[in-house]
N, CA and C atoms as an extended XYZ file, in Angstrom:
315
Properties=species:S:1:pos:R:3:atomname:S:1:resname:S:1:resid:I:1 pbc="F F F"
N       -24.100      -30.462       13.550 N   MET     1
C       -23.714      -28.879       14.761 CA  MET     1
C       -24.930      -28.847       15.588 C   MET     1
N       -24.212      -28.078       16.344 N   GLY     2
C       -25.468      -27.917       17.432 CA  GLY     2
C       -25.971      -26.338       16.920 C   GLY     2
N       -27.088      -25.599       17.342 N   GLN     3
C       -27.539      -24.571       17.186 CA  GLN     3
C       -26.455      -23.446       18.035 C   GLN     3
N       -26.446      -23.573       18.406 N   ARG     4
C       -24.922      -22.378       18.963 CA  ARG     4
C       -23.839      -22.450       17.672 C   ARG     4
N       -23.598      -23.315       17.412 N   GLY     5
C       -22.181      -23.536       16.344 CA  GLY     5
C       -23.144      -22.820       15.131 C   GLY     5
N       -24.197      -23.390       14.956 N   VAL     6
C       -24.715      -22.545       13.526 CA  VAL     6
C       -24.643      -20.970       14.023 C   VAL     6
N       -25.155      -20.510       14.807 N   ALA     7
C       -25.727      -19.029       15.122 CA  ALA     7
C       -23.913      -18.469       15.601 C   ALA     7
N       -23.423      -19.162       15.976 N   ARG     8
C       -21.632      -18.393       15.907 CA  ARG     8
C       -21.277      -17.808       14.676 C   ARG     8
N       -21.641      -18.844       13.753 N   GLY     9
C       -21.358      -19.205       12.399 CA  GLY     9
C       -21.562      -18.255       11.605 C   GLY     9
N       -23.202      -18.448       11.598 N   GLU    10
C       -24.113      -16.562       10.964 CA  GLU    10
C       -23.328      -15.177       11.694 C   GLU    10
N       -23.034      -15.393       13.157 N   ILE    11
C       -22.330      -14.293       13.779 CA  ILE    11
C       -20.567      -13.749       12.946 C   ILE    11
N       -20.269      -14.892       12.726 N   ALA    12
C       -18.935      -15.039       12.368 CA  ALA    12
C       -18.970      -14.844       10.909 C   ALA    12
N       -20.194      -14.495       10.048 N   GLU    13
C       -20.127      -14.221        8.441 CA  GLU    13
C       -20.604      -12.513        8.397 C   GLU    13
N       -21.307      -12.325        9.424 N   LYS    14
C       -21.688      -11.022        9.561 CA  LYS    14
C       -21.218      -10.157        9.514 C   LYS    14
N       -20.006      -10.197       10.700 N   GLU    15
C       -18.688       -9.684       10.879 CA  GLU    15
C       -17.771       -9.105        9.899 C   GLU    15
N       -17.364      -10.405        8.812 N   ARG    16
C       -16.546      -10.815        8.203 CA  ARG    16
C       -17.135       -9.398        6.983 C   ARG    16
N       -18.565       -9.401        6.889 N   ALA    17
C       -18.805       -8.826        5.388 CA  ALA    17
C       -19.053       -7.408        6.055 C   ALA    17
N       -19.709       -7.517        7.751 N   ALA    18
C       -19.888       -5.927        7.635 CA  ALA    18
C       -18.377       -5.154        7.403 C   ALA    18
N       -16.943       -6.423        8.006 N   ALA    19
C       -15.229       -5.555        7.503 CA  ALA    19
C       -15.259       -5.951        6.326 C   ALA    19
N       -15.900       -6.401        5.792 N   GLN    20
C       -15.674       -6.142        3.851 CA  GLN    20
C       -15.818       -4.930        3.085 C   GLN    20
N       -17.220       -5.001        4.370 N   GLU    21
C       -18.333       -3.006        3.476 CA  GLU    21
C       -17.594       -2.109        4.019 C   GLU    21
N       -16.705       -1.962        5.434 N   GLU    22
C       -15.792       -1.149        5.794 CA  GLU    22
C       -14.905       -0.502        5.324 C   GLU    22
N       -13.879       -1.738        5.015 N   ALA    23
C       -12.786       -1.797        3.475 CA  ALA    23
C       -13.002       -1.104        2.772 C   ALA    23
N       -14.087       -1.485        2.072 N   ARG    24
C       -14.487       -1.265        0.586 CA  ARG    24
C       -14.780        0.519        0.566 C   ARG    24
N       -15.420        1.198        1.868 N   LEU    25
C       -15.681        2.635        2.171 CA  LEU    25
C       -14.905        3.205        2.591 C   LEU    25
N       -13.884        2.414        3.418 N   ALA    26
C       -12.743        2.737        3.025 CA  ALA    26
C       -11.553        3.610        2.552 C   ALA    26
N       -11.851        2.282        1.317 N   ALA    27
C       -11.038        2.285       -0.125 CA  ALA    27
C       -11.487        3.710       -0.682 C   ALA    27
N       -13.047        3.645       -1.048 N   GLU    28
C       -13.319        4.566       -1.735 CA  GLU    28
C       -13.235        6.230       -1.299 C   GLU    28
N       -13.623        6.338       -0.157 N   LYS    29
C       -13.087        7.674       -0.099 CA  LYS    29
C       -11.583        7.644        0.157 C   LYS    29
N       -10.648        7.192        0.427 N   GLU    30
C        -9.056        7.063        0.353 CA  GLU    30
C        -9.018        7.597       -1.454 C   GLU    30
N        -9.685        6.559       -1.946 N   ALA    31
C        -9.876        7.101       -3.683 CA  ALA    31
C        -9.735        8.539       -3.867 C   ALA    31
N       -11.149        8.904       -3.293 N   GLU    32
C       -11.510       10.096       -3.638 CA  GLU    32
C       -10.796       10.682       -3.252 C   GLU    32
N       -10.123       11.031       -1.971 N   ARG    33
C        -9.495       12.431       -1.673 CA  ARG    33
C        -7.897       12.126       -2.146 C   ARG    33
N        -7.310       11.186       -2.820 N   LYS    34
C        -6.561       10.780       -4.385 CA  LYS    34
C        -6.910       11.700       -5.056 C   LYS    34
N        -8.029       11.566       -5.164 N   ALA    35
C        -8.218       12.376       -6.437 CA  ALA    35
C        -8.384       13.747       -6.504 C   ALA    35
N        -8.157       14.174       -5.730 N   SER    36
C        -8.735       15.986       -5.654 CA  SER    36
C        -7.324       16.738       -5.613 C   SER    36
N        -8.002       18.562       -6.335 N   PRO    37
C        -6.556       18.858       -6.282 CA  PRO    37
C        -6.195       18.952       -5.136 C   PRO    37
N        -6.579       19.426       -4.603 N   LYS    38
C        -6.078       18.844       -2.633 CA  LYS    38
C        -4.533       18.507       -2.547 C   LYS    38
N        -5.272       17.081       -2.981 N   TYR    39
C        -3.846       15.851       -2.300 CA  TYR    39
C        -3.048       15.670       -3.113 C   TYR    39
N        -3.150       16.589       -4.918 N   ARG    40
C        -2.251       16.588       -5.785 CA  ARG    40
C        -1.195       17.081       -5.576 C   ARG    40
N        -1.364       18.782       -4.511 N   ASP    41
C        -0.877       19.838       -4.237 CA  ASP    41
C         0.219       19.582       -3.144 C   ASP    41
N        -1.114       19.001       -2.387 N   GLU    42
C        -0.112       18.558       -0.948 CA  GLU    42
C         1.288       17.065       -1.584 C   GLU    42
N         1.166       16.567       -3.073 N   LEU    43
C         2.164       16.021       -3.367 CA  LEU    43
C         3.258       16.535       -3.643 C   LEU    43
N         3.323       17.281       -5.102 N   LYS    44
C         3.462       18.730       -5.441 CA  LYS    44
C         4.728       19.392       -3.772 C   LYS    44
N         4.187       19.318       -3.095 N   ALA    45
C         4.215       20.517       -2.057 CA  ALA    45
C         6.182       19.353       -1.333 C   ALA    45
N         5.148       17.769       -0.950 N   LYS    46
C         6.753       17.070       -0.491 CA  LYS    46
C         7.197       17.070       -1.335 C   LYS    46
N         7.392       17.067       -3.226 N   ILE    47
C         7.997       16.496       -3.816 CA  ILE    47
C         8.964       18.046       -3.985 C   ILE    47
N         8.424       19.186       -3.772 N   ARG    48
C         9.764       20.573       -3.950 CA  ARG    48
C        10.676       20.813       -2.529 C   ARG    48
N        10.087       20.427       -1.370 N   ALA    49
C        10.565       20.328       -0.838 CA  ALA    49
C        11.507       19.224        0.023 C   ALA    49
N        12.221       17.887       -0.697 N   ASN    50
C        12.567       16.517       -1.076 CA  ASN    50
C        13.320       17.063       -1.737 C   ASN    50
N        13.240       17.629       -2.768 N   LYS    51
C        14.249       18.012       -3.570 CA  LYS    51
C        15.145       19.574       -3.052 C   LYS    51
N        14.488       20.364       -2.280 N   ALA    52
C        15.612       20.796       -1.639 CA  ALA    52
C        16.399       20.737       -0.905 C   ALA    52
N        15.923       19.593        0.364 N   GLU    53
C        16.357       18.819        1.383 CA  GLU    53
C        17.095       18.518        0.505 C   GLU    53
N        17.526       17.668       -0.908 N   ILE    54
C        18.397       16.702       -1.805 CA  ILE    54
C        19.539       17.902       -2.188 C   ILE    54
N        19.506       18.829       -2.577 N   GLU    55
C        20.054       20.493       -3.131 CA  GLU    55
C        21.037       19.963       -1.881 C   GLU    55
N        20.944       20.591       -1.023 N   GLU    56
C        21.335       20.679        0.480 CA  GLU    56
C        22.100       19.428        0.847 C   GLU    56
N        21.985       18.230        0.817 N   LEU    57
C        22.658       17.529        1.733 CA  LEU    57
C        23.859       17.075        0.527 C   LEU    57
N        23.188       17.200       -0.872 N   LYS    58
C        24.348       17.194       -1.624 CA  LYS    58
C        25.997       17.719       -1.998 C   LYS    58
N        25.060       18.983       -1.378 N   GLU    59
C        26.412       19.635       -0.807 CA  GLU    59
C        26.807       19.889        0.860 C   GLU    59
N        26.288       18.594        1.775 N   VAL    60
C        27.202       17.964        2.376 CA  VAL    60
C        28.166       16.720        1.895 C   VAL    60
N        27.533       16.152        1.482 N   ALA    61
C        27.997       15.168        1.050 CA  ALA    61
C        29.125       15.439       -0.042 C   ALA    61
N        29.578       16.935       -0.574 N   LYS    62
C        30.755       16.918       -1.610 CA  LYS    62
C        31.312       17.877       -0.191 C   LYS    62
N        31.603       18.045        0.640 N   ASP    63
C        32.233       18.682        1.757 CA  ASP    63
C        33.232       17.819        2.336 C   ASP    63
N        34.354       17.728        1.965 N   LYS    64
C        35.835       16.928        2.149 CA  LYS    64
C        35.676       17.037        3.894 C   LYS    64
N        35.582       18.561        4.233 N   SER    65
C        35.901       19.437        5.762 CA  SER    65
C        35.428       18.364        6.675 C   SER    65
N        33.960       17.163        6.426 N   LEU    66
C        33.635       17.054        7.244 CA  LEU    66
C        33.723       15.341        7.996 C   LEU    66
N        33.222       15.194        8.816 N   ASP    67
C        33.548       14.285        9.354 CA  ASP    67
C        32.584       13.486        8.991 C   ASP    67
N        33.664       12.142        8.315 N   LYS    68
C        32.826       10.662        7.482 CA  LYS    68
C        31.644       10.577        8.020 C   LYS    68
N        31.030       10.297        9.335 N   ASP    69
C        29.823        9.255        9.732 CA  ASP    69
C        29.409       10.976        9.123 C   ASP    69
N        29.148       12.032        9.306 N   VAL    70
C        28.140       13.187        8.595 CA  VAL    70
C        28.077       12.920        7.544 C   VAL    70
N        29.118       12.479        6.619 N   ILE    71
C        29.240       12.410        4.589 CA  ILE    71
C        28.585       10.829        5.035 C   ILE    71
N        28.424       10.625        5.727 N   LYS    72
C        27.656        8.679        5.417 CA  LYS    72
C        26.260        9.095        5.634 C   LYS    72
N        26.052        9.682        6.570 N   GLU    73
C        24.563        9.810        7.515 CA  GLU    73
C        24.011       11.120        5.791 C   GLU    73
N        24.768       11.615        5.461 N   ALA    74
C        24.089       12.798        4.210 CA  ALA    74
C        23.903       11.678        2.882 C   ALA    74
N        24.594       11.026        3.083 N   LYS    75
C        24.657       10.019        1.545 CA  LYS    75
C        23.310        8.860        1.621 C   LYS    75
N        23.304        8.734        3.273 N   THR    76
C        22.146        7.531        3.407 CA  THR    76
C        20.618        8.274        2.923 C   THR    76
N        21.033        9.667        3.421 N   ARG    77
C        19.503       10.187        3.769 CA  ARG    77
C        18.690       10.907        2.479 C   ARG    77
N        20.166       11.211        1.544 N   LEU    78
C        20.351       11.804       -0.295 CA  LEU    78
C        19.158        9.976       -0.821 C   LEU    78
N        19.621        8.982       -0.704 N   ARG    79
C        18.940        7.611       -1.053 CA  ARG    79
C        17.918        7.594       -0.491 C   ARG    79
N        17.425        7.595        0.530 N   GLU    80
C        16.070        8.063        0.991 CA  GLU    80
C        15.295        9.070        0.490 C   GLU    80
N        15.643       10.092        0.432 N   LEU    81
C        14.828       11.250       -0.555 CA  LEU    81
C        14.937       10.693       -1.889 C   LEU    81
N        15.752       10.390       -2.454 N   ASP    82
C        15.483       10.790       -3.851 CA  ASP    82
C        14.391        9.348       -4.057 C   ASP    82
N        14.324        7.937       -3.062 N   SER    83
C        13.937        6.966       -3.641 CA  SER    83
C        12.170        7.601       -2.666 C   SER    83
N        12.027        8.235       -2.094 N   GLU    84
C        10.597        8.836       -1.704 CA  GLU    84
C         9.713        9.733       -2.856 C   GLU    84
N        11.231       10.386       -3.332 N   THR    85
C        10.329       11.576       -4.270 CA  THR    85
C        10.118       11.032       -5.533 C   THR    85
N        11.098        9.680       -5.488 N   ARG    86
C        10.470        8.463       -6.896 CA  ARG    86
C         9.015        8.389       -7.360 C   ARG    86
N         9.091        7.593       -5.528 N   THR    87
C         7.968        7.242       -4.916 CA  THR    87
C         6.431        8.510       -5.328 C   THR    87
N         6.797        9.303       -5.120 N   LEU    88
C         5.736       10.480       -4.960 CA  LEU    88
C         5.497       11.246       -5.967 C   LEU    88
N         6.234       11.171       -7.240 N   VAL    89
C         6.423       11.491       -8.843 CA  VAL    89
C         5.532       10.520       -9.121 C   VAL    89
N         5.816        9.245       -9.295 N   ALA    90
C         4.463        8.090       -9.709 CA  ALA    90
C         3.424        7.801       -8.943 C   ALA    90
N         2.900        8.382       -7.825 N   GLU    91
C         1.712        8.702       -7.516 CA  GLU    91
C         1.236       10.029       -7.569 C   GLU    91
N         1.574       10.756       -7.802 N   LEU    92
C         0.643       12.091       -8.680 CA  LEU    92
C         1.325       11.723       -9.822 C   LEU    92
N         2.075       11.319      -10.569 N   LYS    93
C         1.530       11.123      -12.334 CA  LYS    93
C         0.373       10.189      -12.221 C   LYS    93
N         0.095        8.941      -11.786 N   GLU    94
C        -0.603        8.332      -11.502 CA  GLU    94
C        -1.973        8.938      -11.138 C   GLU    94
N        -2.324        9.612       -9.924 N   TYR    95
C        -3.639       10.573       -9.577 CA  TYR    95
C        -3.907       11.510      -10.578 C   TYR    95
N        -2.907       12.389      -11.761 N   SER    96
C        -2.922       13.036      -12.301 CA  SER    96
C        -2.904       12.821      -13.724 C   SER    96
N        -3.696       11.395      -14.232 N   GLY    97
C        -3.468       10.951      -15.747 CA  GLY    97
C        -2.760       10.741      -16.456 C   GLY    97
N        -1.736       10.673      -15.580 N   GLY    98
C         0.367       10.754      -16.337 CA  GLY    98
C         0.554       12.441      -16.736 C   GLY    98
N        -0.527       12.780      -16.638 N   ARG    99
C         0.270       14.557      -17.273 CA  ARG    99
C         0.964       15.252      -15.775 C   ARG    99
N         2.307       15.234      -15.503 N   VAL   100
C         3.296       16.245      -14.781 CA  VAL   100
C         4.557       16.622      -15.102 C   VAL   100
N         3.585       18.343      -14.458 N   LYS   101
C         5.300       18.973      -15.155 CA  LYS   101
C         6.401       18.667      -15.052 C   LYS   101
N         7.155       18.596      -15.484 N   ARG   102
C         8.225       18.472      -14.530 CA  ARG   102
C         8.557       20.540      -14.035 C   ARG   102
N         8.896       19.752      -13.081 N   SER   103
C         9.809       21.782      -12.616 CA  SER   103
C        11.348       21.530      -12.370 C   SER   103
N        11.746       22.887      -13.140 N   ARG   104
C        12.929       23.136      -12.524 CA  ARG   104
C        13.603       23.843      -12.007 C   ARG   104
N        14.744       23.599      -10.666 N   PRO   105
C        15.190       24.153       -9.523 CA  PRO   105
C        15.493       25.864      -10.204 C   PRO   105
């Protein structure tokens, strides 16, 4: 291998190392952000908003006077919100050390 090949290999290795360091720093910064009380408050707000929307959509899904497509869309959105809410609750538990108070509507 010539000098150019060696130099390209060294440059590529430096670029990989720099990218890895950048990714590590970004992951640390994200972990710090998620560990903050502000982030937990954001998660709680999203969960409350989802639960409120779920309650509204449940009423729409029960209303037999509405078009079947509207009811179908409401049920689909309900499933999406339920899944998202479960994910948010799990994440909240993870970053709260497993201590999550259950809110009652």
